N, C-alpha and C positions, 0 to 999 in steps of 0.2 A: 340621583337630585334632581337631572335633566327631565326625568318623567314628572316629578312632581310640578315644575317650572311651565311645563304643556297643557299641566289641568288648567284649568280656567277658575276664577273667584268663588263662583257657587260649588262647582265640583270639588273645592278643596273644604269650601265650609262646609260642605255634608260630609265629608269624609271625616272632619275634625269631630264632629257631632256626633257621630258613627262609632266614632272610636281607630279609624279605623286609618289614620295618619295623623300624625303631633303635629300641632302647631310649630312645636320646638324642630321639629324637621323643615318646614315652610319656610320657617325663619332662618336657618341657616342655610336652607339651599337659595333664598332669595338675596342674604349677603356675599354669598358667594359670588353669585351672578352682577353682585353690584361691583364689589371688586374686580371683578372682571372687563365688566363692558362699560363703566360709566366715565371711567377715565379718556375715553376715546371718543366721549360724545357731550360730555357736561350737562347729563339731562338733570339728575339729581343734585341737589343742595343742602347745605344744613344739616348732613343725617344724623341721626341720633347715635349715643356711644351703642355700641352692638355690645356690651355685659349688659346696659339696660334694654333693650330691645330684646333679648333671649330670655331675662327675666319676665316680660311680658306674655314673653311665647308661653314660657313651663306654667307661668297664672293662667293662661289660656287653657292650658292641658288639664291643669287641676281642676278649673269648673266643671271644664267638658267633663270630665270622670268621674265627679261628684250628685251629676244630674242633667237636664234640659240646660242646653245654653243659652245667653239671655238675646241673643241677635242673631240674624242671618249674615252677620261677616264675621262672628266668632272665628279671632284667629289670623284673620286674614290679615298680611301687609298690604299698604297705602301709600301712598303721596300723595301730599296736599300742595296745590300752587301758592307758588309765593306770594300770592295777594291775598289769601286767605288767613285769618288766624286761625294757630293751633299751640293751644297751651303747651308753652315749655318750649317752643321752637322761635326761630327769629321770621318775621315778617319785613323782609328786605323790601318789597316790590321791586326790584333790582334798583334799586336808589342808593347811593352813598347817604343820604339823610336818614335812612331808615334800618342803614345794615348794621346789625347787631342787636337789635332791639327786640327784645323776647313777647311774645304774647303772654298777657297773664290769662287769657280764657279762649273758648272754641269761638268761632263765627256760627252761626245760625245751625247749617248745615254739615261743618267740621262737628259739631257735639251727637249729630243725631247718626252719623256714620261711627262715632266711637261708641255711642250706647249699644249699635247693633253689633259691636264685637272687634270693628276694626282696629286693628295696631299700628299707627302715625309711626314710619320709620324714618320720612325727611321731606322736605320741600320738594316742587319741582322748577326745575329754573323757567323764569319769564323775560321779556322785554322791559325795560324800565318801566313803569307803573303801568306795565301789561299796553303801552301803545305799540302799534306796529304788529305785522304777523310775520314779525322776525325775531325770534329769541336770541337776545343778546342783549346785557349792559355792565356798564363798568365795576358793578361788584363781583359778578362769578364768571363774567364773559360769555361765548356765545354757545348755544346746542347746535350740535351737529346731526345731520340727519343719518341715521343707523343702517341707508341702502349707501348713502356715500358720507364719509364724514368729514368732510370739505364742503359739503354743501347744508344748506341752512335744513331745519327741522318746522319751519314755518313758526307762528304764535296765534295768540301769545302764551298758549298751552302747549308750545313747543317740547319743553321740558317731559310733561308728564305724557305725550304721544311718543317722543323717542324713547322712553321709559317702558311704556307698554311693548312698546314693536321689540325691544331687547328681553323681553322675560324679565328685568328687572323689578316689575309689578305688574299684576293681574286685572289692577282694576287703578283709575286714578280719577280726582275731580278736576273741574276744570271751569271758565269760566268765558263765555261768547258775548262780547258787545259787536265786534264787525268781524265775526267769523272766525273766534279765537277757540271754538272746541272743533270746527271743522275744516278747515286750512291745514291746521297740523295733522288731525286724524287721517289727512286724503294724503300728505308728502310723506307720511310714514306707514301707510298701508294698513292703520287700524279704525275704530269706528269712533264718532263722536258725536254727541246730540247736545243740539241746541233746545232744551224743553220749552212749552208752550209758556210766556211768558208769566211769573206769577206761582207758577206751579214750584217751584226751589227757592226758598227764602234766600234773602241775597245779607241780612244782617250781623250783625247790629251796623245801622246807620244813625246818623244825626237826620235826615230826611228821608222820608220814605212814602213820599207822594208823586213827587214832582217828574222824576228819571226812569223811563221804562222803556231802555236800553238793550240794559247788558244784562245776564243771569248766569248763574250758577248750572254746570250741568255734566254729567258722566262721561266716561272715556273708559275704551277699554277693547280687547282683541276679538269681543266675539258681541254678538247683540243680547245673550241671555245675562251674560254679565252686566252689561250695559242698562236692562231690565230689573237687575236687582240692585244694581247701585242706585238707579234712581226710586226704585220702590223706597229704597230707605231715604233717599235725601229730599221726597215731593212730601208735599202737605203745607196746609196754611201754615202760619207761624201768628200767634195771637199780637206778636209787636210788628206786626207788617199787616198793612192793606192789601187790598186785592188779590191776597192769596188763594188758593185753587189747591181741589185735591185729583189725583189723578186718574183720570176716566177711562170705565173699560168701552172697550170698542175692539171690532173684529175687521180685519182686510177682506175685502171680496175676493171672491177666486180670483177673478181678471179685474185688476184694478186698472182704471183709467188712467192714466199718465201722459200730463201734459207736460213737450219737451218744449225749453225756453231755451236752451242754445246759448247764442250769445245776443240775445235780447235783441233780436232783429239788426246786429250789426254794431250796436251800441256798445258793447264789450268787448274792446280789442284782445285776443287771445291766441298764445303761442301754438305753431304748428303742432296738431298730433291731439290734445285736449277732447277739443269737440267728437271728434271720431271715436275715443277709446271712450267718454263718457254715452256716447248715444249707444254704443255697442254693449255697454254694462248692461243699458234697462230695458233691452231687448225680450230678456226671455221674463221678466219681471210683470208683463201686464200689456196691456192694450196702448201704446206709445203713439201719441199722434204730436208734430212739430209744429209749435203755436208761433205767432207772429209777435213781436213786443207786444203788450197787455198794458202795457201805463208806459208814460213819458219819462226815459232813465233821466234827462235833466231835470226832471223837477223830483223824481226819488232823490238824487244825487242831491240836489240843492238843499230840500227836506231833512235826509240823512245828515250834513257837514253841519246847518246849525243846529239842530236838536243833538248832535255829538261835540259841539264843540262846546255848545253852554254847558253839558254834563260833565266835560271833563275841568273846563274852566272854576265850575261851582265847587271839584272835588280840590282844586290847587290853588284856590286863589288865596286861600289864607300864606302858601310856602311861596306864591308870585310876590305877596305885599309885605314879606319878612326878608326881605333882602338876600335871599336864598336862591332865585331863578337862574342867576349862574352857572348853579350844580345841576338844573336840568337838562335833559335831553332838548335839540331846537326844536324838537316836533313836539315835543310837552309845551314850549311856552310858545310855539305858532298856535297851537292848539287853545291853549288860555287866553292869550291874547284876540285871538277872534271869538272867542266865546264870552269874553268881558265886555266886549266890545257890542252887543248885537244889542237892540231895545225890544220893552215886550210884543211891540207890532211885528217885529222880525219872526219870532219865536210862535209866537200867532200864527202868522201864516205858514211855518214850516209845522208845525200841526195840523193846519188845515189841508197842505198838501200829503200829507201823512193819512189824515181823516178819507182823504179820496183816492189813496192805494186801495186801503183797508176794504173798502165798499168796492171799489174794484175787482179786488182778490177773492171776496166772498162772492162775487158773481161765477168767478172763475170755479170756485168748487162745488159750484153748482152744477158742473160740465164734468168735471174731475175730482179722482180722490188724493191724486198727487199733481204736484209742481216739481219739476226737475230743472237742477243747474249743477254745471260743473263746481266744485270746490273752492277750484280756485282757477286764474288766468293765467297763469305762469308755470313752469317747472319750477323744482327747488335750486333755489342759485347759490352763487359763490357767499358762504356766509360771512365773509371777511365785508360783503357790500352791508350797508346800512336797507336799501329800498330798492326796486326796479325803476330806473331812471324813463327806461325805453320797453315798451312790447311790441317787436315789430317798428314798423314806422311811425307807430303814436307815441308822444312823449306822454308822459306820467307826470302830472301837474301840481300835485301832491303825494305825499309818502305812504299814503293810503290808497290811492286809486286804483291800482292793479290789482285790488280786491276790493272793487265794488258791485260784483257779482254775486255777495253773499249778502249785500241791502234789503233785497225785498224781503226776505223774510226776520230779519232783525227792526228793521222799521216797526213793522205792525206787532212783533211778538209770535209769531208763528213756530211752530218745531218744527225743526229740520235735523235730519240725521247724514254725516257723511257717511258714507257705506266705500269701500273700496272697490274703483273702478278697473283695476289692472296695472300696465305695467308700459310705459313707452319705447320706443325705439331705443333709450339710451339708458334703458334699464330702471328709472325712476317710477316709483310709485303717484298715480292720482286718485283724486277721490269724485264721488258724486253725489248731490248734497237731493234727498227725497224731503219734500215742504209739504207740509199736510194743514188742513183746515183749525184753528186754535182749539186745542183737545183733545186732537188726533194723535198723542202720543201713544200711545196702545197699538194704533193701527199703524203708524211708520214702525214699531219695533219689531211687528208680526213681517211686515213688507222685511225689514232689515235682515230677519231669522232668515225666510224663504231665499232671498239673495247667498247669504251665508251657507247654507247648504248647495246649493248652486254654482257659485263661480268659485273655481279654482285659487283667485290672489289673494284671499286673506289669507291663506295655509302658508302663503312665501313668505316666511320668515328671513330676516338678515341673518350674516353668518355675525357671531359674536366676534366683534372687532378686539 
């Protein structure tokens, strides 16, 4: 069974389609690994009954034996982030307000995954409403890091990243507003990709025009599986504006990489992170260390206004319905800030965002890729809610310690977190490879080169 779980999702799907591997064997191995490892890290929640999953796998085998399989993920188990709807599974969002509420239909990208043949086995754990880069909530508890179960797995796609690292699934979806695909991937030694904004649909939603910060995206243990999953998830949805298709693009033989480090000292970093990430970049191309290309304070001001506004609109009904006492303090703080902004303040934040978009476009005239660490701290004690300090610098908000991810998020750039290696304490870290809009295929090619060169992605945690 272990040999089945060391195969990637693409390899599993090919073997099932060819008749050399049975979906039932894949499912049995997957469920055995979940039973073995999940209790220690609490990565997967709301698991479907074993009998139902084995029945779905048998049906996949029958369809594979009857002729061409219907999609490129046929028979492959997958976990869906507990912020997205998967029909038949509860979408708790980590909140007691929604615990146990079963989704009647799939979200747009989940429907595409099922059409491609994937079998949904569970939801992956999240922080409450996906807020914060540490996965804990009052419904299911905290998710532990697969390399040290007492530490955080990151977030908000922390459950997905931990499950991947331990081989409980080979592929998982995630979402990323403020590094939620990148931070947990870095802390769990896997790959997480924030696609170009608009490439993967986010619906269904009541409002589809105004908020352009968060996106769904793929996670996996190798770039081949990231690319396969993205190819299934990507593409316009007629119910959503601004949709786009996956573009074809090749990576230069020697890509020009602009290393942004700590943004000219603006981003506090724990010791060892910058050196580890810079070293991981050296084999990938011609690396040039850059000065800060834009004022970090202006980026932060723009980001926090637009983020709080978006979150407030999502929580407004709950805030005004006498249920705010059941929300985590960070959610109340975000909503109160967002509800208090004027139209002029929101417009000013978007003007700042637009200025950064222009400045970044000029940077990409000189560089193929920009690079930053995937996080500013190492995994911390999972009993903590968020880091209050980085060194001597106090963190003035619950998300300030993840400021390093907003340059890509603010303007919808694609970014993939690739494993950067392990620190002196034996914990993993990632580095973000950021491209111009639409350069997702180029980034995947560069990540694939990294995967063949670097030894770190192959270092799997012991099954706890």
